[in-house]
C-alpha positions in Angstrom: -7.7 -36.2 7.3 -5.0 -34.6 9.4 -2.2 -36.0 7.2 -4.0 -34.4 4.2 -4.1 -31.1 6.0 -0.4 -31.3 6.7 0.4 -32.2 3.1 -1.9 -29.6 1.6 -0.4 -26.9 3.9 3.1 -27.8 3.0 2.4 -27.9 -0.7 0.5 -24.6 -0.7 3.3 -22.9 1.2 6.0 -24.6 -0.8 4.5 -23.5 -4.1 4.1 -20.0 -2.8 7.8 -20.0 -1.8 8.6 -21.2 -5.3 6.7 -18.4 -6.9 8.2 -15.7 -4.7 11.7 -17.2 -5.2 11.3 -17.1 -9.0 10.1 -13.5 -8.8 13.2 -12.6 -6.8 15.8 -14.6 -8.7 14.4 -15.1 -12.2 11.5 -12.9 -13.3 12.9 -9.6 -11.9 16.4 -10.3 -13.3 14.8 -10.9 -16.7 12.8 -7.7 -16.4 15.8 -5.7 -15.3 17.7 -6.9 -18.4 15.1 -5.5 -20.8 15.1 -2.1 -22.2 13.7 0.5 -19.8 10.2 0.8 -21.2 9.8 -3.0 -21.3 11.1 -3.4 -17.8 8.8 -0.8 -16.3 5.8 -2.3 -18.2 6.7 -5.8 -17.2 7.0 -4.8 -13.5 3.7 -2.9 -13.6 1.9 -5.9 -15.1 3.5 -8.3 -12.6 2.5 -5.9 -9.8 -1.1 -6.0 -11.0 -1.3 -9.7 -11.6 0.6 -11.0 -8.5 -0.8 -8.1 -6.4 -4.2 -9.6 -6.9 -3.3 -13.3 -6.3 -0.7 -13.2 -3.5 -2.7 -11.8 -0.7 -5.2 -14.7 -1.0 -2.2 -17.1 -1.1 -0.5 -15.7 1.9 -3.7 -15.7 4.0 -4.6 -19.2 2.9 -1.1 -20.4 3.9 -1.4 -18.8 7.3 -4.9 -20.1 7.9 -3.8 -23.7 6.9 -0.7 -23.5 9.2 -2.9 -22.2 12.1 -5.4 -25.0 11.6 -2.6 -27.5 11.6 -1.1 -26.1 14.8 -4.5 -26.1 16.5 -5.5 -29.6 15.5 -2.1 -31.0 16.5 -1.6 -28.9 19.6 -0.3 -31.7 21.8 1.6 -33.6 19.2 5.3 -33.7 18.2 6.3 -30.9 15.8 3.6 -28.4 16.9 6.2 -25.9 18.0 7.7 -26.0 14.5 4.3 -25.3 12.9 3.6 -22.5 15.4 7.0 -21.0 14.5 6.3 -21.4 10.8 2.9 -19.7 11.3 4.6 -16.8 13.1 7.0 -16.4 10.2 4.1 -16.4 7.8 2.5 -13.6 10.0 5.8 -11.7 9.8 5.8 -12.1 6.0 2.3 -10.7 5.8 3.3 -7.7 8.0 6.4 -7.1 5.9 4.2 -7.2 2.8 1.7 -4.7 4.1 4.2 -2.3 5.6 7.1 -2.5 3.2 6.3 -4.1 -0.2 2.6 -3.3 -0.9 3.0 0.5 -0.8 5.8 0.3 -3.5 3.8 -2.3 -5.4 0.7 -0.2 -5.5 2.6 2.7 -6.9 4.4 0.6 -9.5 1.3 -1.1 -10.8 0.3 2.1 -12.5 3.6 3.1 -14.0 4.1 3.4 -17.8 7.0 4.8 -19.7 5.1 8.1 -19.8 4.2 8.5 -16.1 6.9 6.6 -14.2 8.7 8.7 -11.6 12.4 9.6 -12.1 13.4 7.4 -9.2 11.4 4.3 -10.4 14.5 2.1 -10.5 15.5 3.1 -7.0 12.0 2.2 -5.8 12.1 -1.1 -7.6 15.5 -1.9 -6.1 14.1 -1.1 -2.6 11.2 -3.4 -3.3 13.7 -6.1 -4.4 15.7 -5.8 -1.2 12.6 -6.1 1.0 11.4 -9.0 -1.2 14.7 -10.9 -0.7 14.2 -10.7 3.1 10.6 -11.9 2.7 11.7 -14.8 0.6 14.2 -15.8 3.3 11.4 -15.7 5.9 9.1 -17.8 3.7 11.8 -20.4 3.0 12.4 -20.7 6.8 8.6 -21.1 7.3 8.5 -23.8 4.6 11.5 -25.6 6.1 9.8 -25.7 9.5 6.6 -27.1 8.0 8.6 -29.8 6.2 10.5 -30.6 9.4 7.2 -30.9 11.3 6.0 -33.6 8.9 8.6 -36.0 10.2 
């Protein structure tokens, strides 16, 4: 049962990292290359869609990592899992304090109501997101290392 927990945790976190990586380096670059109206509409739709799904995914990842650490407390690799869980906590804090406020504003934007500085706000969100992706990749790498 424990091996299943470790594998499920690693897969759940790994897929989440993949989604966030693709948002940072694929989806947003595609949206940025579209004409302005399309880009703002695409970002707003993405903010609504992923804004609903990602909080559940982040919390599930954190809970799975915490359960793994608790159930394997005196085993090899637990320090790696605890560090990964700490990084997942950091990613949640970053999300709540830095990314969600921008995301919540952007989810309602249309070509008619977007603020004049909408591109600057999206660029700020992107910069914070790059840091969050790096934190998530580090957490994922630690979980993978803990499997061995």
